[in-house]
C-alpha positions in Angstrom: 0.0 0.0 0.0 1.5 3.3 -1.1 0.9 6.4 1.1 1.9 10.0 0.8 4.2 11.5 3.5 1.9 14.2 4.9 4.6 16.6 6.0 6.6 16.4 2.8 3.6 16.8 0.6 2.4 19.7 2.7 5.8 21.3 2.4 5.8 20.9 -1.4 2.4 22.5 -1.8 3.2 25.3 0.7 6.4 26.0 -1.2 4.5 26.1 -4.5 2.0 28.6 -3.0 4.9 30.7 -1.7 6.5 30.8 -5.2 3.3 31.8 -6.8 2.9 34.5 -4.3 6.4 35.8 -5.0 5.6 35.7 -8.7 2.6 37.8 -8.0 4.7 40.3 -6.0 7.1 40.6 -8.9 4.2 41.3 -11.4 2.7 43.9 -9.1 6.1 45.6 -8.6 6.9 45.7 -12.3 3.6 46.3 -14.1 1.8 49.6 -14.1 -1.5 50.2 -12.4 -3.5 50.1 -15.6 -1.9 46.8 -16.6 -2.7 45.3 -13.2 -6.3 46.4 -13.3 -6.7 44.8 -16.8 -5.0 41.6 -15.6 -7.0 41.2 -12.5 -10.3 42.2 -14.1 -9.6 39.5 -16.7 -8.7 36.9 -14.1 -11.8 37.6 -12.0 -14.2 37.4 -15.0 -15.0 41.1 -15.2 -15.1 41.9 -11.5 -13.8 45.5 -11.3 -10.8 45.7 -9.0 -10.1 49.4 -9.7 -11.2 50.7 -6.3 -9.4 48.0 -4.3 -6.1 47.5 -6.1 -3.1 48.7 -4.2 0.3 49.2 -5.9 2.5 50.2 -2.9 2.8 47.8 -0.1 5.3 47.8 2.8 7.9 45.0 2.7 6.7 43.5 6.0 3.2 43.1 4.6 4.7 41.1 1.7 6.6 38.9 4.2 3.4 38.3 6.2 1.6 37.4 3.0 4.3 35.0 2.0 4.2 33.2 5.3 0.4 33.1 5.2 0.4 31.6 1.7 3.0 29.0 2.7 0.9 28.0 5.8 -2.3 27.9 3.8 -0.6 25.8 1.1 0.9 23.4 3.7 -2.5 22.9 5.3 -4.1 22.2 1.9 -1.3 19.8 1.0 -1.4 18.0 4.3 -5.2 17.7 4.0 -5.0 16.2 0.5 -2.3 13.7 1.6 -4.3 12.8 4.7 -7.5 12.2 2.6 -5.5 10.1 0.1 -3.9 8.0 2.9 -7.4 7.4 4.5 -8.7 6.4 1.1 -5.8 3.9 0.7 -6.6 2.4 4.1 -10.3 2.0 3.3 -9.7 0.3 -0.1 -6.0 -0.5 -0.6 -6.5 -2.3 -3.9 -7.7 0.9 -5.7 -5.0 2.4 -7.9 -5.3 6.2 -8.6 
């Protein structure tokens, strides 16, 4: 019976979330306000983000966001691995 290491999978997903967050930070820092508004309006299917978009952000807010994204990703990854392992215990002959 194959199981997923919960801590390692959680770390992998958390690290991926953190990298995506850093990518978003780079985009926000390099793109202009109008470009960001267009990007986010497109991503959110026409939801107008003009009134809530913020270009300038203190560095400590970015660090807090990075930590929060890592923790959220770790929790999601650990939950997925746990559910997979529980499924393997219930029916170990099933191959995914």
